[in-house]
Each structure stands twice: as structure tokens, then as C-alpha cells.
N, C-alpha and C positions, 0 to 999 in steps of 0.2 A: 564515538559515534554512533548510538541507535539507528538498527536498519528495518526497514518495513515494510511489510508485503502488500500490497494494492490488488485485490482481485475486482477483476469488472466486467457488466456485462452491460454489453452495451442495447439501447430504446432503437427502436425505428429511425428515428432523430439520429442516434450514434451512427448506426451503421451507413446512412445513410452523409455520413459526414466522409468516412473513411470511405467510403467507396469515388469520392468524388476528389476527396483531398493524397489521400493514400495515408498507409498508414506510418510510412517512414514522416510523414509533420506532426503524426501522432507523438512517436517519441521525440518531436523536437522540442513541443512544446511541452510531454514533459518535463524533459528535461532540463528545459528553461526555468519555469518554475518549480521545480529542486534546486536551481542552484538559487534562484530568487531567496530561498528559503533558508540558505548559506549548505545547502545540502548539498548528495551526486547521485543522478541518476547511474545504479549497477548494473540492469537489466530488463528486457522489456520484450515479451513474447507473448503472440495473438496464439488462439487456440481453437480448437473444435470441442463442445464442452456447452455444461453449465455453463461458463464463465470465458470471455472472449479474450479478456488480456490479465495477463499478469507482471506487473510491473515492480523491483527489489529496489526503495533508493534508504540510501543513508541520508537520512535529517537532524538535526542538533537534536528534537526532544520529542515530546511526542504531542505536543501542541502544535507544534508545528505539522506533524504526521496529522492532526485532527483537523488542520482550515483544510489540507488541500482534498481531504476526504468529506467537510461540509460544503467544499468547492465543486469538485467534482460531480457529490448529490444532485448540489445544487443550480446544475447545470442542466441537469432531466437530461443527457442524452447518454447517461451511463449509471449507473448502482456498482456503487464498490462498498470494496469489505478489507478491511485494515485489519494485518494479522502482526504484531510484535512479533520479531527474529531475535532469535539468543543463539549467539555462541557457545560450543561446548563447555568454554570456560565458563563463561556465565552462569552456566545449570548445575555446573559444577560447584559457583560457587556460593548459587541459592540450594543445592543439598549441601551444605555446612553449615548454613544458619540453621539456629533451635528457632522451632517457632510451639508456640502452646497451645494447641489449637485443642477441640472439645467436642468431637461429632452430637450432632444433633440425638438428640433422649441418652445420650453418658451420665 
């Protein structure tokens, strides 16, 4: 199953939600959404810095990941970036594929 990293930055409203309900409530809500889409929450970590939260999930496909990103961003409480994560084996398979690419100006 494809794996995705969601990197989120909370707005003021999002921070207030964390203060009132706690971090475990966010983890549980994200795990529930992930299960509804046929996936699984692998990890969730809060952080200090430019991003406030890092979430790694297994989801059936990019459509499911996009649905999550759209819903989260539409909430206005979090701005999220989505990153597709690849295993070393997937990178090996990609490296073996022949791609006929012509760079600009060539």
C-alpha cells in the first residue's frame, strides 16, 4: 500500500484546538479518517519548527491521500503538504526503467 507523509502547520485556531482537546485526540481523529479510507496510521509526531506535526499513513492510493489533504486544508485549522514516500525497492525498480528524456536545449 502506498505510504504518504503529511507535514502540517497549525493556524491559530488549530493550536487552540490542540490546547483544548490535546494531541492524543488529533492522533485518534487522524487514525479514524485513515481507517475510513482503507488505510492505516503508521506514526504521528508533533514537532517544533516550521512544521507542527508529521503524519505517516498507508493509504490505498493517491486519490485517498488527496482527499485527506483537501479536507484538512479546507478546515482552515491546518495547512498540510503531502509527500509520497518510496521504499528502497521502489527506487530500485524506478532506476531500472528506461526513460527517453531530452533536456531543454538539447
